[in-house]
C-alpha positions in Angstrom: -17.2 31.8 -216.7 -20.9 32.5 -217.2 -23.5 29.8 -217.5 -26.0 30.6 -220.3 -29.3 28.9 -220.7 -29.8 27.8 -224.4 -33.3 26.2 -224.1 -35.8 24.8 -221.7 -38.5 22.2 -222.3 -41.0 20.2 -220.4 -40.8 16.4 -220.6 -44.0 14.5 -219.8 -44.8 10.8 -219.5 -47.0 9.1 -222.1 -50.7 8.6 -221.3 -52.6 7.5 -219.3 -52.6 10.0 -216.4 -52.8 8.8 -212.9 -54.5 9.8 -209.6 -53.0 10.9 -206.3 -50.5 9.3 -204.0 -50.5 10.5 -200.3 -47.3 11.6 -198.7 -46.2 9.6 -195.6 -44.8 10.9 -192.3 -41.3 10.3 -193.8 -42.2 12.4 -196.9 -43.9 15.3 -195.2 -41.0 15.8 -192.7 -38.9 17.0 -195.7 -41.2 19.7 -197.0 -39.1 22.5 -195.6 -35.7 21.1 -196.7 -34.1 21.9 -200.0 -34.3 19.8 -203.1 -31.7 17.1 -203.5 -29.0 18.5 -205.8 -26.7 15.9 -207.2 -24.7 16.0 -210.4 -22.6 13.8 -212.7 -19.7 14.9 -214.9 -19.0 13.1 -218.2 -16.3 13.2 -220.8 -17.4 14.7 -224.2 -20.2 12.5 -225.6 -19.7 11.0 -229.1 -22.8 12.7 -230.4 -23.1 15.3 -233.1 -23.9 18.2 -230.7 -25.1 18.9 -227.1 -28.6 19.6 -228.6 -28.6 16.0 -229.8 -27.6 14.9 -226.3 -30.5 16.8 -224.9 -32.9 15.3 -227.4 -31.6 11.8 -226.6 -32.0 12.4 -222.8 -35.5 13.8 -223.3 -36.8 10.8 -225.3 -35.4 8.3 -222.7 -36.8 10.4 -219.9 -40.3 10.4 -221.3 -40.2 6.6 -221.6 -38.9 6.2 -218.0 -41.6 8.4 -216.6 -44.2 5.9 -217.8 -43.2 3.7 -214.8 -41.9 6.6 -212.6 -44.9 8.8 -213.3 -45.0 10.5 -209.8 -41.7 12.2 -210.7 -43.7 14.2 -213.4 -46.4 15.3 -210.9 -46.9 18.2 -208.5 -47.9 18.4 -204.9 -51.4 19.3 -203.9 -52.8 20.3 -200.5 -56.3 19.3 -199.5 -58.3 20.7 -196.5 -59.6 18.0 -194.2 -63.4 18.2 -193.3 -62.5 17.8 -189.6 -59.8 20.4 -189.7 -56.2 20.5 -190.8 -54.8 19.6 -194.2 -52.9 16.9 -196.1 -50.4 16.8 -198.9 -50.4 14.4 -201.8 -48.7 13.9 -205.2 -51.0 14.8 -208.1 -49.8 12.4 -210.8 -51.3 14.4 -213.6 -48.2 14.3 -215.9 -47.4 18.0 -215.5 -43.8 17.2 -216.5 -40.1 17.4 -215.7 -38.1 20.5 -216.7 -35.1 19.8 -218.9 -32.6 22.7 -219.5 -29.8 23.0 -222.0 -27.0 25.3 -220.8 -23.5 26.3 -221.9 -20.6 27.2 -219.5 -18.3 29.4 -221.6 -14.6 28.9 -221.1 -15.1 26.1 -218.6 -13.3 22.7 -218.8 -13.2 19.5 -216.8 -10.1 20.8 -214.9 -12.1 23.8 -213.7 -14.8 21.6 -212.2 -12.6 19.0 -210.5 -9.3 20.6 -209.7 -7.1 18.2 -207.7 -6.5 18.7 -204.0 -8.6 21.8 -203.8 -12.0 23.0 -202.6 -15.0 22.2 -204.8 -15.2 25.4 -207.0 -18.3 27.6 -206.4 -18.8 27.4 -210.2 -20.2 23.9 -209.7 -23.3 25.4 -207.9 -24.3 27.1 -211.2 -24.8 23.7 -212.8 -27.9 23.0 -210.7 -31.5 24.3 -211.4 -34.1 25.4 -208.8 -31.4 26.8 -206.5 -32.9 27.8 -203.1 -36.1 25.9 -203.6 -37.6 24.0 -200.7 -39.6 20.8 -201.3 -43.0 22.5 -200.5 -42.4 24.5 -203.7 -43.3 21.3 -205.5 -46.8 22.6 -205.5 -45.8 24.9 -208.3 -42.3 23.9 -209.4 -41.5 20.6 -211.1 -40.5 17.7 -208.8 -37.5 17.2 -211.0 -35.5 19.6 -213.0 -32.4 18.6 -215.0 -29.7 21.0 -216.3 -27.5 19.7 -219.1 -24.5 22.0 -219.1 -21.9 21.8 -221.9 -18.4 22.8 -220.7 -17.5 24.8 -223.8 -13.8 24.6 -223.4 -13.6 20.8 -224.0 -17.1 19.6 -224.8 -17.6 17.7 -221.5 -21.1 17.4 -220.1 -22.4 18.0 -216.5 -25.9 16.7 -215.6 -27.2 18.6 -212.7 -30.4 17.2 -211.0 -32.7 19.1 -208.7 -35.0 16.4 -207.2 -37.7 17.0 -204.6 -36.8 15.2 -201.4 -40.4 14.9 -200.2 -41.0 12.7 -203.3 -38.4 10.1 -202.3 -35.1 9.5 -200.6 -31.7 8.9 -202.3 -32.2 5.1 -202.7 -35.3 5.7 -204.9 -33.7 8.7 -206.6 -30.6 6.8 -207.8 -32.8 3.9 -208.8 -34.8 6.2 -211.0 -31.6 7.8 -212.6 -30.2 4.3 -213.3 -33.5 3.3 -214.9 -33.4 6.4 -217.1 -29.8 5.7 -218.0 -30.6 2.1 -218.9 -33.5 3.3 -221.2 -31.1 5.7 -222.9 -28.6 3.0 -223.6 -31.2 0.7 -224.9 -32.4 3.4 -227.3 -28.8 3.4 -228.7 -28.8 -0.4 -229.0 -26.0 -0.6 -226.4 -25.6 -3.6 -224.1 -25.9 -2.9 -220.4 -27.0 -4.3 -217.1 -30.5 -5.7 -216.8 -33.1 -3.0 -216.1 -33.9 -2.3 -212.4 -37.0 -3.6 -210.8 -40.2 -1.6 -211.4 -40.8 0.9 -208.6 -43.2 0.1 -205.9 -45.3 3.3 -205.8 -47.8 2.3 -203.1 -46.9 4.3 -200.0 -46.1 2.4 -196.7 -48.6 2.4 -193.8 -47.8 1.3 -190.3 -50.9 -1.0 -190.2 -49.9 -2.7 -193.5 -53.0 -1.4 -195.3 -53.4 1.3 -198.0 -51.7 4.5 -197.0 -54.0 7.3 -196.0 -53.3 11.0 -196.2 -51.4 12.4 -193.2 -53.6 15.1 -191.7 -51.5 17.9 -190.3 -52.8 20.1 -187.5 -52.9 23.3 -189.5 -54.9 25.0 -192.2 -51.8 26.2 -194.1 -48.6 24.0 -194.3 -46.6 26.9 -195.7 -47.5 29.3 -192.9 -47.1 26.8 -190.1 -44.1 24.6 -191.1 -42.1 26.1 -194.0 -39.1 28.2 -193.2 -36.6 29.5 -195.8 -33.1 29.9 -194.4 -30.1 31.3 -196.2 -27.3 28.8 -196.7 -24.3 29.2 -194.4 -20.9 30.2 -195.7 -19.0 27.0 -196.1 -15.9 25.5 -197.7 -16.3 22.1 -199.4 -13.8 19.3 -200.2 -14.3 16.1 -202.0 -11.9 13.6 -200.4 -11.0 10.1 -201.5 -10.4 7.2 -199.2 -8.9 4.2 -201.0 -9.9 0.6 -200.2 -6.5 0.2 -198.6 -6.9 3.2 -196.4 -10.4 2.1 -195.3 -9.0 -1.4 -194.4 -6.3 0.3 -192.3 -8.8 2.4 -190.5 -10.9 -0.6 -189.7 -7.9 -2.7 -188.6 -6.7 0.1 -186.3 -10.2 0.4 -184.8 -10.4 -3.4 -184.3 -7.0 -3.5 -182.5 -8.0 -0.7 -180.2 -11.3 -2.5 -179.3 -9.5 -5.8 -178.7 -7.0 -4.1 -176.5 -9.9 -2.7 -174.5 -11.6 -6.2 -174.3 -14.5 -5.4 -176.6 -14.3 -8.5 -178.8 -18.0 -8.1 -179.9 -17.4 -4.6 -181.0 -14.3 -5.6 -182.9 -16.1 -8.5 -184.7 -18.9 -6.2 -185.8 -16.8 -3.4 -187.2 -17.3 -2.2 -190.7 -15.3 0.2 -193.0 -18.2 2.7 -192.7 -18.0 2.8 -188.9 -14.2 3.3 -189.1 -14.5 6.2 -191.6 -17.4 7.7 -189.6 -15.2 7.6 -186.5 -12.3 9.3 -188.3 -14.6 12.1 -189.6 -16.4 12.6 -186.3 -13.2 12.9 -184.3 -11.3 15.0 -186.8 -14.2 17.5 -187.2 -14.6 17.7 -183.4 -10.8 18.4 -183.1 -11.0 21.1 -185.9 -13.8 22.9 -184.1 -11.8 23.1 -180.9 -14.9 22.5 -178.7 -14.8 22.9 -175.0 -13.6 19.7 -173.3 -17.0 19.1 -171.7 -19.1 19.9 -174.8 -21.3 16.9 -175.8 -21.1 15.7 -179.4 -23.0 13.1 -181.4 -22.4 11.4 -184.7 -25.6 11.1 -186.7 -26.1 8.8 -189.7 -28.9 8.8 -192.4 -30.2 5.2 -192.3 -32.4 3.3 -194.7 -35.5 1.8 -193.0 -36.5 -0.6 -195.8 -34.7 -3.8 -194.6 -35.2 -3.0 -190.9 -39.0 -3.0 -191.0 -40.9 -6.2 -190.3 -42.1 -7.2 -192.8 -39.3 -5.4 -194.8 -40.0 -3.0 -197.6 -38.6 -4.1 -200.9 -35.5 -2.2 -202.2 -37.8 -0.9 -205.1 -40.0 1.0 -202.6 -40.4 4.5 -204.1 -40.7 7.1 -201.4 -38.8 8.2 -198.3 -37.9 5.6 -195.8 -35.0 7.0 -193.9 -34.2 8.4 -190.4 -31.2 10.2 -188.9 -30.0 8.1 -186.0 -27.3 9.1 -183.5 -24.7 7.7 -181.2 -24.9 8.2 -177.5 -23.4 11.7 -176.6 -19.7 11.9 -175.9 -17.9 14.9 -174.4 -15.3 16.3 -176.7 -12.3 15.4 -174.5 -13.4 11.8 -174.3 -13.8 11.5 -178.0 -10.3 12.9 -178.7 -8.5 10.7 -176.1 -5.7 8.4 -177.3 -7.2 5.1 -178.4 -10.8 6.5 -178.9 -10.9 5.7 -182.7 -12.1 2.2 -182.1 -14.6 3.1 -179.3 -16.1 5.8 -181.5 -16.4 3.4 -184.4 -18.2 0.9 -182.1 -20.6 3.6 -181.0 -21.6 4.2 -184.6 -22.2 0.4 -184.9 -24.3 0.3 -181.8 -26.5 3.1 -183.1 -27.0 1.3 -186.4 -27.8 -2.0 -184.7 -30.3 -0.4 -182.4 -32.4 0.9 -185.3 -35.0 -1.9 -185.3 -38.6 -2.3 -186.5 -39.9 -1.4 -183.1 -37.8 1.8 -182.9 -38.9 2.8 -186.4 -42.6 2.4 -185.6 -42.2 4.3 -182.3 -40.7 7.2 -184.2 -43.6 7.2 -186.6 -46.1 7.2 -183.8 -44.2 10.0 -182.0 -44.2 12.1 -185.2 -47.9 11.6 -185.6 -48.5 13.0 -182.1 -46.2 16.0 -182.8 -45.4 16.5 -186.5 -41.9 18.0 -187.2 -40.7 19.4 -190.6 -36.9 19.5 -190.8 -34.7 22.3 -192.1 -31.1 23.6 -191.4 -32.0 24.6 -187.8 -32.0 20.9 -186.9 -28.3 20.5 -187.7 -26.3 20.1 -184.5 -23.4 22.6 -184.5 -21.4 20.4 -182.2 -22.2 17.1 -183.9 -21.6 15.5 -187.3 -24.0 14.2 -189.9 -23.2 11.4 -192.4 -25.5 11.6 -195.4 -25.9 10.0 -198.8 -24.4 6.5 -199.2 -21.5 4.7 -200.9 -24.1 2.1 -201.9 -25.9 4.4 -204.3 -25.0 3.4 -207.9 -23.9 6.8 -209.0 -21.3 5.5 -211.5 -23.8 3.1 -213.1 -25.5 6.1 -214.7 -24.2 5.6 -218.3 -26.6 7.3 -220.7 -24.8 6.0 -223.7 -21.5 7.7 -223.7 -19.7 6.1 -220.8 -19.8 6.1 -217.0 -19.5 9.4 -215.1 -16.0 10.9 -214.5 -17.1 12.4 -211.1 -20.1 13.1 -208.9 -20.7 16.5 -207.2 -23.6 18.3 -205.5 -25.1 21.7 -205.2 -25.4 23.9 -202.1 -28.7 22.7 -200.7 -29.1 21.0 -197.3 -25.4 21.6 -196.3 -24.1 22.7 -192.9 -20.9 22.8 -190.9 -19.9 19.2 -190.2 -22.1 17.6 -192.9 -20.4 14.7 -194.8 -22.0 13.0 -197.8 -20.5 9.6 -198.6 -20.2 8.5 -202.3 -19.0 5.4 -203.9 -15.5 5.8 -205.3 -15.1 6.6 -209.0 -11.5 5.5 -208.9 -11.1 2.2 -207.1 -13.3 -0.7 -206.2 -14.0 -0.7 -202.4 -13.0 2.9 -201.9 -15.2 5.8 -200.8 -15.4 9.5 -201.5 -16.4 11.9 -198.8 -17.9 15.3 -199.6 -17.1 17.3 -196.4 -18.5 20.8 -195.7 -17.1 23.0 -192.9 -17.0 26.7 -192.0 -13.9 28.4 -193.5 -12.2 28.5 -190.0 -13.0 24.9 -189.2 -11.8 23.7 -192.6 -8.5 25.6 -192.2 -8.0 23.8 -188.8 -8.8 20.5 -190.4 -6.1 21.1 -193.0 -3.5 20.9 -190.2 -4.8 17.6 -188.8 -2.0 15.0 -189.6 -4.0 12.0 -188.5 -6.9 12.9 -190.8 -4.8 13.6 -193.9 -2.7 10.5 -193.4 -5.9 8.5 -194.3 -6.8 10.7 -197.4 -5.6 9.6 -200.8 -4.2 12.4 -203.1 -6.4 13.3 -206.0 -5.7 12.2 -209.5 -5.0 14.8 -212.2 -8.2 15.3 -214.3 -8.1 14.1 -217.9 
């Protein structure tokens, strides 16, 4: 099942060329992390050939880059006259890489087998494997691989997107803008185009963003570390709207029984699912009874700032927040599902404008660039978001059949939440664990009682 590259091209925005955009603290902190690797699987397009599909995508991409021109740029590092250096986006239209590939003998059923691990084959559908975001000085900030599944003609679009350029909110807004342009070029009706991106970077004082001067002469030597990915198993699990309602109701009943009416009233389905995952992963790890554990959540800062940033802000504006530490035995007690869900809710509610600005100030005093070493081996991490419009990315041949990701930025206990491609109000959870921890989780009756069986692929 080899994946063969047929052609590679560079797609650039139309003139004019633009200047530089400085990276913020939120952007710079991702320079040592891997590129975002997200992908969408489609039924066979009704076009004459995959080459025609690639041409169609390239034309729409070039048009979309007129508004999203930083995506076609490269990073550049400048020396500061007073010492140190800063990183910016050079918006010179250097271009996006678009790859046409063919996976011989591969069909939809090979990519999304029901009730099984995500096949390692999927990792070969993503370009720039192993790249870290600092590599955006030489590598494109976005590379797209269009892989034809030769056995049935289906298409997998694999995106490698530089996380120091923006977060998932901006990334999916860009993809949906590209898809809307592609539909328009085919004279197809579709939703109204998204808002134009706000490209001006945020500054704590409300003025124009200035370059962040790092206390080193060479970012690569001081902050960049390339770590081999851990050996992991990966499952994509579906939680139906009904299952999520049941998890939330159970958590609410437990909180009411404990006298926490405020916690019960504030519950969300996200909190209830986070509690289930946190507790189940902790149980699978068989941690010592006194081992502290924390549930961390990637959270969007935009609406929490004062004044708020608009949803169309193009850049990073996220933090990883965490619950208060719990010892393993307490987290796994009878009736702890509701209390763990409420703990996640408290962490979210506490993430205010003042807290965000304090984090920015602390980072400026002591810059930190994140990588896999920062993942907590006893904790869990909830990434991505079911609010991202992944299934709105219709490029002219229908909505995606499934969403998957590459191997970048994954660790034991990392869960990425996706919107459901099956039912309104459901969620999909992409869960990665070490082989031994996944084997233990597969024996957890409480966990699997909440998981909906997979549907047979078409």
